N, C-alpha and C positions, 0 to 999 in steps of 0.2 A: 556362423555369422554373428557378429556382435551388434546388439541394439544400442546405439549411441543416443543419449538424451541431451538435448540442448536446453539449458535453463537460462531464463532471462531475468532481468531485474524485477519485472512484474511478478514472476514466479516467487522470487525472494520476498517481495512485498506481501504476497498472499500467504506464504508460509509464516511470516512474522505476525500477520493478523490472526492466524490460527492459534498462536500461543498467547496473545494478549487480547483482551476484549476491545479496548479502545486505546489508540495510541495517537499522541499529538503528531501532526504532520512533520514538524521540525525534528522530533525524535526519530521518526522513520528515516528521514534523510540522513541523520547522523549514523544510525545503525547500519544502513545500507551503503554508506559512504558515497552518496550521490547528492546533487544539489536539490534544494527545496523546489526549484522550478521543474526539475525532471519528475520528482515525486508528484507534484501537483498535476502535471500533464497525465501521468499514469492514472492518478485518482480520478481526474475528470473523465477519462474514458471509462474507467471501471464503474463510476457512478452512473453514467449514461446507460451502461449495460446491466445495471442493477446488481452488480457483484459486490460492491462496497457502498457504504454510506458515509456521510459527513455530518457531524454534530458540532455545533459551535458553542463553546463556553466562553463568554465575553468575546474576545477576538481570536481565540485559539481554536483552530480546526482539529477535531479528533476524528480519526478514521476508524471504521469498524467493518467487519465482514458481515454481509447480509446472510442470514440463515435460510 
């Protein structure tokens, strides 16, 4: 029996955040090749679950993984 693993865009986002400490939201969208709105929706949910955090520098949101 083969164990198949399904990866989602959120999984890719979390993997990306493991490699960099803080990443601008726009850069995440570019690296994952999805729209900023989609990434924002993912981040909103992950912030509510205390998995990631958002830090604003001027008007740029930076996303980071909570430890």
